C-alpha positions as a LaTeX table, in Angstrom:
\begin{tabular}{lrrr}
\hline
Residue & $x$ (\AA) & $y$ (\AA) & $z$ (\AA) \\
\hline
Unk1 & $-17.61$ & $-11.07$ & 4.55 \\
Unk2 & $-21.22$ & $-9.99$ & 3.75 \\
Unk3 & $-21.85$ & $-7.83$ & 0.53 \\
Unk4 & $-23.45$ & $-4.79$ & 2.13 \\
Unk5 & $-22.23$ & $-2.14$ & $-0.24$ \\
Unk6 & $-24.08$ & 0.77 & $-1.39$ \\
Unk7 & $-22.59$ & 1.72 & $-4.81$ \\
Unk8 & $-22.40$ & 5.44 & $-5.13$ \\
Unk9 & $-21.00$ & 6.99 & $-8.34$ \\
Unk10 & $-18.78$ & 9.74 & $-7.60$ \\
Unk11 & $-17.89$ & 8.96 & $-3.91$ \\
Unk12 & $-15.25$ & 6.94 & $-2.03$ \\
Unk13 & $-16.18$ & 4.61 & 0.85 \\
Unk14 & $-16.05$ & 6.03 & 4.39 \\
Unk15 & $-13.65$ & 5.15 & 7.07 \\
Unk16 & $-16.07$ & 5.98 & 9.89 \\
Unk17 & $-17.13$ & 3.55 & 12.65 \\
Unk18 & $-20.15$ & 3.39 & 14.47 \\
Unk19 & $-21.22$ & 2.42 & 18.05 \\
Unk20 & $-23.35$ & $-0.55$ & 18.65 \\
Unk21 & $-25.91$ & 1.39 & 20.25 \\
Unk22 & $-26.20$ & 4.20 & 17.65 \\
Unk23 & $-29.61$ & 4.50 & 15.99 \\
Unk24 & $-30.02$ & 5.39 & 12.28 \\
Unk25 & $-33.01$ & 6.42 & 10.26 \\
Unk26 & $-33.46$ & 6.60 & 6.43 \\
Unk27 & $-33.42$ & 9.99 & 5.00 \\
Unk28 & $-37.18$ & 10.82 & 4.36 \\
Unk29 & $-36.71$ & 12.36 & 0.91 \\
Unk30 & $-35.29$ & 8.85 & $-0.43$ \\
Unk31 & $-37.42$ & 6.08 & $-1.84$ \\
Unk32 & $-36.49$ & 2.64 & $-2.99$ \\
Unk33 & $-37.22$ & 1.41 & $-6.49$ \\
Unk34 & $-36.75$ & $-2.04$ & $-8.11$ \\
Unk35 & $-35.28$ & $-1.44$ & $-11.61$ \\
Unk36 & $-34.09$ & $-4.46$ & $-13.69$ \\
Unk37 & $-33.71$ & $-6.56$ & $-10.50$ \\
Unk38 & $-31.80$ & $-3.97$ & $-8.69$ \\
Unk39 & $-32.83$ & $-1.88$ & $-5.72$ \\
Unk40 & $-32.15$ & 1.80 & $-6.51$ \\
Unk41 & $-32.46$ & 4.73 & $-4.05$ \\
Unk42 & $-34.02$ & 7.61 & $-5.54$ \\
Unk43 & $-33.95$ & 11.11 & $-4.06$ \\
Unk44 & $-37.35$ & 12.85 & $-4.56$ \\
Unk45 & $-36.44$ & 16.22 & $-3.12$ \\
Unk46 & $-33.45$ & 18.18 & $-1.94$ \\
Unk47 & $-29.82$ & 18.20 & $-2.86$ \\
Unk48 & $-29.62$ & 14.50 & $-3.58$ \\
Unk49 & $-32.46$ & 14.81 & $-6.10$ \\
Unk50 & $-30.09$ & 16.49 & $-8.66$ \\
Unk51 & $-29.24$ & 12.86 & $-9.73$ \\
Unk52 & $-25.54$ & 13.45 & $-9.69$ \\
Unk53 & $-25.04$ & 10.04 & $-7.86$ \\
Unk54 & $-26.75$ & 6.72 & $-8.24$ \\
Unk55 & $-27.46$ & 4.64 & $-5.09$ \\
Unk56 & $-27.72$ & 0.77 & $-5.73$ \\
Unk57 & $-28.27$ & $-1.73$ & $-3.10$ \\
Unk58 & $-27.77$ & $-5.40$ & $-2.94$ \\
Unk59 & $-30.01$ & $-7.87$ & $-1.00$ \\
Unk60 & $-28.25$ & $-7.34$ & 2.40 \\
Unk61 & $-28.17$ & $-3.62$ & 1.84 \\
Unk62 & $-31.93$ & $-3.70$ & 0.95 \\
Unk63 & $-32.68$ & $-5.61$ & 4.11 \\
Unk64 & $-30.63$ & $-3.11$ & 6.08 \\
Unk65 & $-32.33$ & $-0.19$ & 4.58 \\
Unk66 & $-35.78$ & $-1.50$ & 5.21 \\
Unk67 & $-35.00$ & $-1.88$ & 9.09 \\
Unk68 & $-33.59$ & 1.62 & 9.65 \\
Unk69 & $-36.65$ & 3.00 & 11.24 \\
Unk70 & $-35.15$ & 5.42 & 13.71 \\
Unk71 & $-35.67$ & 3.16 & 16.62 \\
Unk72 & $-33.51$ & 0.06 & 16.08 \\
Unk73 & $-29.84$ & 0.32 & 17.13 \\
Unk74 & $-26.97$ & $-1.01$ & 15.31 \\
Unk75 & $-27.11$ & $-4.23$ & 17.41 \\
Unk76 & $-30.60$ & $-4.59$ & 16.27 \\
Unk77 & $-29.72$ & $-4.27$ & 12.67 \\
Unk78 & $-26.65$ & $-6.75$ & 13.13 \\
Unk79 & $-29.14$ & $-9.16$ & 14.96 \\
Unk80 & $-31.56$ & $-8.90$ & 12.00 \\
Unk81 & $-28.70$ & $-9.45$ & 9.43 \\
Unk82 & $-27.52$ & $-12.58$ & 11.28 \\
Unk83 & $-31.26$ & $-13.93$ & 11.44 \\
Unk84 & $-31.75$ & $-13.56$ & 7.65 \\
Unk85 & $-28.28$ & $-14.17$ & 6.27 \\
Unk86 & $-25.70$ & $-16.80$ & 6.77 \\
Unk87 & $-23.08$ & $-14.90$ & 8.73 \\
Unk88 & $-21.49$ & $-14.53$ & 12.22 \\
Unk89 & $-22.12$ & $-11.58$ & 14.49 \\
Unk90 & $-18.54$ & $-10.34$ & 14.18 \\
Unk91 & $-18.57$ & $-10.19$ & 10.31 \\
Unk92 & $-22.16$ & $-8.65$ & 10.25 \\
Unk93 & $-21.09$ & $-5.90$ & 12.71 \\
Unk94 & $-18.03$ & $-4.81$ & 10.78 \\
Unk95 & $-19.93$ & $-4.95$ & 7.49 \\
Unk96 & $-23.15$ & $-3.12$ & 8.91 \\
Unk97 & $-21.14$ & $-0.48$ & 10.55 \\
Unk98 & $-19.26$ & 0.22 & 7.34 \\
Unk99 & $-22.52$ & 0.21 & 5.42 \\
Unk100 & $-24.20$ & 2.55 & 7.70 \\
Unk101 & $-21.11$ & 4.99 & 7.53 \\
Unk102 & $-21.49$ & 4.95 & 3.84 \\
Unk103 & $-25.08$ & 5.76 & 3.87 \\
Unk104 & $-24.56$ & 8.57 & 6.42 \\
Unk105 & $-21.64$ & 9.95 & 4.14 \\
Unk106 & $-23.90$ & 9.95 & 1.13 \\
Unk107 & $-26.81$ & 11.77 & 2.96 \\
Unk108 & $-29.08$ & 8.57 & 2.77 \\
Unk109 & $-29.31$ & 7.90 & 6.50 \\
Unk110 & $-28.87$ & 10.13 & 9.62 \\
Unk111 & $-28.08$ & 9.42 & 13.17 \\
Unk112 & $-31.04$ & 9.93 & 15.32 \\
Unk113 & $-29.34$ & 8.78 & 18.74 \\
Unk114 & $-25.64$ & 8.68 & 18.82 \\
Unk115 & $-24.15$ & 5.60 & 20.63 \\
Unk116 & $-21.74$ & 5.67 & 23.46 \\
\hline
\end{tabular}
């Protein structure tokens, strides 16, 4: 299993599932910062900027974050993960779907085109 967790202080993981043709985009008021070797997502405006939660990404999560451009489908993201990391498509799909649901639940990403 890939480690694709976003660590969110004060939240529990989502049980949501996503369709392979769903398209996600990063929330525009969130910027990634490298601090002590970790990628931390920092809210610069809005409700998330109250800093009540900390958002930390690992290497796989950082890769997924970078390719959430509002145009790529979940299948595209999974393909990118499989190209860069040593994993099979089924494992990548399960982990990416869970990670994207966690991002959405935290307000860090939004669905711009729901899948079927």
